[in-house]
Structure formats: structure tokens, C-alpha cells
C-alpha atoms as one frame of an Amber mdcrd trajectory, in Angstrom:
protein
 -26.582 -26.057  70.426 -27.125 -29.013  72.742 -27.099 -31.465  69.746 -23.999
 -29.577  68.362 -22.072 -30.198  71.586 -22.955 -33.994  71.484 -22.078 -34.286
  67.785 -18.690 -32.566  68.350 -17.991 -34.850  71.417 -18.965 -37.993  69.373
 -16.703 -37.107  66.561 -13.782 -36.391  68.892 -13.842 -39.520  70.977 -12.892
 -42.295  68.366  -9.767 -40.690  67.062  -8.811 -39.552  70.574  -8.986 -43.163
  71.813  -7.159 -44.353  68.776  -4.364 -41.777  69.393  -4.060 -42.805  72.926
  -3.715 -46.471  71.860  -1.461 -45.907  69.196   1.032 -43.658  71.137   0.855
 -45.996  73.992   1.780 -49.033  72.041   4.554 -47.006  70.277   6.096 -45.982
  73.568   5.913 -49.182  75.118   7.515 -51.276  72.297  10.980 -50.694  73.465
  10.259 -51.722  77.032   8.200 -54.845  75.651  11.135 -55.918  73.715  13.592
 -55.948  76.801  10.825 -57.684  78.769  10.601 -60.355  76.103  14.277 -60.837
  76.315  13.794 -61.675  80.125  11.279 -64.191  79.070  13.351 -65.748  76.355
  16.407 -66.152  78.673  14.532 -67.829  81.532  14.419 -65.005  83.983  10.889
 -64.282  83.713   7.530 -66.016  82.865   4.812 -64.766  80.581   2.778 -63.968
  83.529   5.735 -61.672  84.866   6.009 -60.209  81.500   2.264 -59.178  81.499
   2.374 -57.719  84.823   5.419 -55.615  83.938   3.541 -54.318  80.792   0.557
 -53.482  82.961   2.810 -51.496  85.568   4.401 -49.569  82.528   1.076 -48.502
  81.278   0.006 -45.744  83.751   3.265 -43.613  83.435   3.063 -43.889  79.616
  -0.607 -42.980  79.402   0.116 -39.920  81.607   2.395 -38.659  78.515  -0.024
 -40.029  75.685  -3.309 -38.643  77.099  -2.274 -35.114  76.603  -0.687 -35.445
  73.302  -3.523 -37.449  71.953  -5.950 -34.492  72.577  -4.413 -32.376  69.825
  -4.659 -35.374  67.267  -8.156 -36.200  68.319  -9.210 -32.405  67.819  -7.301
 -32.350  64.481  -8.569 -35.388  63.095 -12.225 -34.915  64.153 -12.458 -31.116
  63.073 -10.396 -31.668  60.113 -12.871 -34.137  59.001 -15.834 -31.934  59.479
 -13.908 -29.068  57.839 -13.069 -31.210  54.932 -17.019 -32.006  54.575 -17.937
 -28.241  54.758 -19.705 -29.018  58.058 -17.622 -26.322  59.898 -18.521 -23.901
  57.080 -22.058 -24.581  57.354 -22.112 -24.043  61.192 -20.338 -20.762  60.694
 -22.703 -19.691  57.923 -25.529 -20.270  60.491 -23.704 -17.516  62.719 -22.110
 -20.009  65.215 -18.559 -18.592  66.172 -15.704 -21.018  66.271 -15.287 -20.556
  70.057 -18.907 -21.803  70.348 -18.489 -24.571  67.986 -15.576 -25.902  69.875
 -16.907 -25.159  73.350 -17.767 -28.836  73.940 -14.297 -30.010  72.857 -12.744
 -27.621  75.484 -15.110 -29.037  78.076 -13.953 -32.623  76.916 -10.207 -31.444
  77.269 -10.827 -30.290  80.971 -12.542 -33.627  81.564  -9.417 -35.373  80.075
  -7.160 -33.239  82.156  -8.948 -34.292  85.231  -8.496 -38.067  84.488  -4.760
 -37.423  83.704  -4.246 -35.605  86.765  -5.756 -38.451  88.822  -3.269 -40.751
  86.754  -0.311 -38.728  87.456  -1.102 -37.960  91.218  -2.283 -41.411  92.346
  -1.771 -44.065  89.682   1.749 -43.417  88.194   3.534 -43.367  91.418   2.106
 -46.847  92.555   2.912 -48.107  88.861   6.563 -46.868  89.067   7.233 -48.534
  92.608   5.523 -51.765  91.755   7.287 -51.912  88.366  10.870 -51.472  89.933
  10.087 -53.785  92.790   9.180 -56.553  90.498  11.955 -55.799  87.940  14.469
 -56.065  90.765  13.205 -59.179  92.016  13.574 -60.731  88.453  16.871 -59.640
  87.783  18.729 -59.718  91.111  19.668 -63.120  90.650  20.452 -62.657  87.027
  23.347 -60.203  87.195  24.440 -60.736  83.529  21.503 -58.458  82.534  23.459
 -55.526  83.727  27.216 -56.419  83.706  29.437 -53.602  82.992  32.616 -54.059
  80.874  35.780 -52.872  82.492  33.893 -52.036  85.621  33.416 -53.417  89.261
  30.352 -55.465  89.308  29.251 -56.221  92.883  27.324 -59.655  93.077  25.110
 -60.661  96.188  27.157 -61.942  98.780  30.923 -61.590  99.147  31.605 -61.440
  95.313  32.923 -58.898  92.905  33.047 -59.418  89.266  35.299 -57.884  86.640
  34.606 -58.799  82.884  36.742 -57.679  79.850  33.978 -58.229  77.329  30.301
 -59.399  76.909  29.455 -61.333  73.780  26.507 -59.770  72.449  25.009 -62.954
  70.778  25.544 -65.461  73.343  25.674 -63.304  76.502  28.931 -65.210  77.506
  31.410 -63.054  79.959  35.127 -63.104  78.433  38.129 -62.923  80.432  36.372
 -63.230  83.927  38.011 -62.306  87.292  36.088 -62.932  90.551  37.115 -61.761
  93.917  35.706 -63.323  97.065  35.984 -61.360 100.118  35.407 -61.688 103.746
  35.277 -58.885 106.323  36.118 -56.452 103.520  39.396 -58.274 102.395  39.806
 -60.372  99.457  40.499 -64.101 100.368  40.188 -65.823  96.947  40.775 -64.831
  93.471  39.214 -66.824  90.512  40.093 -66.145  87.011  38.553 -67.829  83.839
  38.751 -67.493  80.002  34.933 -67.243  79.870  31.626 -67.952  81.839  28.027
 -67.564  81.815  25.010 -67.635  84.330  22.781 -70.864  84.144  19.203 -70.366
  83.804  17.539 -73.568  83.062  16.789 -75.285  86.443  18.424 -72.649  88.450
  17.415 -72.190  92.079  15.906 -68.755  92.479  17.921 -68.285  95.905  21.239
 -69.201  94.277  23.278 -67.620  91.334  25.048 -70.254  89.297  27.980 -68.844
  87.560  29.766 -71.555  85.273  33.258 -70.926  84.475  35.415 -72.340  81.793
  39.485 -72.927  81.898  40.608 -70.922  84.661  42.553 -70.677  87.921  41.666
 -70.284  91.732  44.240 -68.482  93.690  43.691 -69.081  97.530  46.001 -67.357
 100.062  47.132 -69.771 102.674  47.164 -67.050 105.454  46.280 -63.260 105.907
  49.632 -61.903 104.436  48.817 -63.305 100.913  52.584 -64.018 100.661  51.721
 -67.905 100.109  48.885 -69.302  98.283  47.552 -72.417  96.596  46.824 -72.330
  92.948  44.355 -74.665  91.194  43.656 -75.078  87.813  40.168 -76.052  86.271
  38.487 -76.913  83.161  35.050 -76.208  84.354  33.716 -74.705  87.588  30.210
 -73.969  88.776  30.349 -71.251  91.270  27.114 -70.983  93.409  26.502 -67.536
  94.879  23.696 -67.476  97.592  21.025 -64.719  97.265  19.497 -63.488 100.345
  16.393 -61.521 100.614  18.318 -58.595 102.262  20.382 -58.359  98.974  17.155
 -56.609  97.632  17.645 -53.072  97.666  15.009 -50.726  99.182  13.106 -49.125
  96.502  13.279 -45.366  97.457  10.601 -43.070  96.155  11.813 -40.341  93.875
   9.815 -36.971  93.400   8.362 -38.626  90.331   6.961 -41.417  92.363   5.272
 -38.901  94.946   1.681 -37.549  95.128   1.216 -33.904  95.569   0.674 -34.192
  99.204   4.035 -35.957  99.548   5.745 -33.705  97.489   4.520 -30.820  99.442
   5.579 -32.204 102.779   9.079 -32.887 101.133   9.285 -29.327  99.932   8.635
 -27.951 103.582  11.728 -30.100 104.755  14.143 -28.910 102.119  16.467 -25.939
 101.707  15.248 -23.346  99.162  17.491 -23.056  96.117  19.027 -26.395  96.451
  18.832 -28.897  93.352  16.789 -31.260  95.418  14.254 -28.479  96.255  14.011
 -27.456  92.655  13.193 -31.085  91.556  10.561 -31.352  94.149   9.028 -27.931
  93.163   8.977 -28.949  89.479   7.375 -32.256  90.045   4.793 -30.647  92.170
   3.672 -28.158  89.394   4.045 -30.769  86.836   1.221 -32.778  88.521  -0.869
 -29.657  87.374   0.797 -28.226  84.269   0.694 -31.585  82.335  -2.918 -32.480
  82.788  -3.688 -28.686  81.922  -1.919 -29.279  78.551  -5.051 -31.465  77.635
  -7.036 -28.582  77.436  -4.128 -26.482  75.863  -3.577 -29.067  73.146  -7.295
 -28.939  72.223  -7.365 -25.101  72.275  -4.236 -25.257  69.995  -5.232 -27.922
  67.641  -8.860 -26.857  66.752  -8.257 -23.692  64.776  -5.245 -25.479  62.493
  -7.900 -28.111  61.775 -10.285 -25.554  60.182  -9.075 -25.737  56.588 -10.230
 -26.016  53.142  -9.222 -29.061  51.022  -7.513 -32.397  51.758  -3.925 -30.881
  51.366  -5.054 -28.414  54.179  -6.254 -31.183  56.292  -2.731 -32.879  56.094
  -0.988 -29.781  56.875  -3.057 -29.355  59.975  -1.774 -32.738  61.212   1.793
 -31.895  60.452   1.367 -28.630  62.532  -0.130 -30.601  65.334   2.876 -32.848
  65.446   5.272 -29.812  65.447   3.334 -28.209  68.370   3.813 -31.309  70.485
   7.425 -31.435  69.560   8.081 -27.774  70.289   5.938 -27.885  73.622   8.004
 -30.896  75.002  11.332 -29.509  73.687  10.404 -26.099  75.359   9.655 -28.077
  78.752  12.551 -30.230  78.832  14.792 -27.179  78.256  13.292 -25.143  80.915
  13.267 -28.099  83.057  16.895 -28.551  83.095  17.270 -24.860  83.681  14.894
 -25.119  86.620  16.896 -27.860  88.156  20.028 -25.813  88.138  18.523 -22.804
  89.519  18.804 -20.610  86.541  15.147 -19.918  86.560  12.367 -20.507  88.860
  11.525 -23.991  89.158   7.628 -23.461  89.181   7.999 -20.863  86.373  10.023
 -23.398  84.370   7.134 -25.680  84.260   4.265 -23.191  83.570   6.210 -21.021
  80.930   5.481 -23.558  77.982   1.675 -23.402  78.977   1.603 -19.635  79.093
   3.421 -19.367  75.748   1.326 -21.746  73.794  -1.884 -20.261  75.503  -1.187
 -16.930  74.003  -0.314 -18.487  70.887  -3.403 -20.569  70.659  -5.606 -17.442
  71.680  -4.137 -15.356  68.805  -4.605 -18.137  66.344  -8.302 -18.592  67.243
  -8.921 -14.739  66.979  -7.183 -14.888  63.755  -9.095 -18.070  62.291 -12.421
 -16.889  63.784 -12.367 -13.914  61.280 -11.807 -15.973  58.271
């Protein structure tokens, strides 16, 4: 039995690691493409790009580690089942639960690692990512310019834009209000403009405006003003360190200890209280799903024939889909207080544990 346990683990590890790598890269692709855009437009260096990716890996792996356990179990057990190794083990009088025991222990180990990631590393990664991303983009506001909305810029400037050219990034029909002590003192309009990137000072935003007008009131009443036409104008906007927003920790960025302390100071039943409680229980429930997915996946991998193996993998994907669909649905209900927030997080695990137990009993009698 000792040899069998090591053999099962040895078969499980390669497909599990491969699944973690595949799903992690897949989920990171969208972020990486946006990061590449920052480098291409001169907002960040390649080193910044690599650091952003590194900070994005822990929260991504916190998701991919659990879902990869079911794929690892399906692939490894499916291969052994297809080669009649599982049949030979059962013919020797070994029950399925005993055959899969080492995989269950592996699921517990992965769950422990996932818990450490979720509780300690993910909060640090989230905070560091948002801090660096803000540092790279605060002086480059064209990244997040909203059309037909008020866009506050560092300093005393407010920007309105009718349209942003998707290909060039040019801002069309630009209006800028310069204020002092809460009152507008100058208005600048331009046909178009764009933020300069090459050779730009990191402490200054340079907005180049084309074909516009500067309206400068002569007095506080604004009844008299000077109007100046220009063909091209470079507007230098100073960026100060205090313009950086404080990175506030959200419940997702907290450890279990911090969440517990936060819960103690909140009024029970409020939406904020519910969020804290759900994040607290997710720190345990999501890592627990590492064991749950192994428990669910192994019976489906016990098939006969290649078509059955493929069907097992398909069922594994469906299990992952319905598990997270159920979790997200109940999470929304928990936030609104329709159901107990702690129960909202644990119900998917309870339902799928019962389903897995019944399926293992059924398969064990085949």
C-alpha cells in the first residue's frame, strides 16, 4: 500500500503542475496585454512590466490551485483507468477509497499551501500591485480618461473630453478648467490634444493641445475676460507626491486576523459586515475546495475506454463551472443579507461534498 500511495502521488503531480501553469497563464493573459500597452506607450519599463506580473501571480494562483486539483485527478486517474491499472487494483481487493487515499492527502496538502497563499501572500501582492500601478499611471491620466465625464487631473485642473481616438489615443474636443480655491479662473478649449510620453518629466504631465482658445477672466466676477487663440499649446501640470491616493485595504486584502478584528467593530447585518464575514470564511472554504475537487474528480476518472476518459474531463470542467457559479450566486445573496454570509460561502462545499460522497459510493460498487 505504501508503494501504491507514492505511485498515485507521482502520477498526480505532473498533470497538476501543468494545469496550474496553464490556467495561471490563461487568466494572466488579459492583464499582461494591458501591461504591454503601458510599456509600448512609454508609461512603464520592461522591469515594471515583470514586477506587475509577479504581483499578479499570487491572487491568480489562489484561484488556479484549487481548480487544478480536479484536472490533475482526472488526468492521472483517467490514464491509469484507461490502462486498466485501476481495474487491476480493484481485482486485488483494494477499494476505491483506499486507492485514492494518497490523492486526498495530496489535496489536503495543496489546500494548506493555498490557505497560506490566500491569507498571507495574496493580500501583500494586491497592495503592492495597486501601489505600483498607481505610481505608473498617475502622471499618465489618458489611460483612464472618461468620455463625457469629469476627469480630475493632479493639481487644480479638471478635464472634459467628447471622444478618445481608439487608435491614436488623441483626446477630441477638449475642455480644461483651471481652478483656485474651488473657483474656476481659466478655461481652455482645444480641437484635440494628447499627453506627451517621450522625454516627459515624471513630476510633470505635459498635455499638448491643438487649435484652441484660452479664456482668462480679468476679475472675480468673470464679466470681463481675455480671449487668446493658439495653434499649439503645451500645458504642464505638476504632479506632487500627495496626489498619490492612499491604498486602502479592502476585505480581500486582509488576513484572517485583520478580518476578525474588523468584524468585531462592525454592526451585524450591514453590507460591510457581510463582506468581512464572507471574506473571512473564504480564506478557509476556497482552500478546502482543493480536497473537495480531488474527491469529486477521482470517481469520474474511473472509466472504460478513451471516450469515457474524455467524458470524465468534460464533467470535471462542468463541476468547476457549477461550483463557482453557485458560489458567486450565493455570495451576492450573502452581501445583501438574504442569507447568512458564512453559510453563503460554505453551502457550495456542503452540496458538492454530499454529491461526491454519493458518487464515490456508487462507483465503488461497479
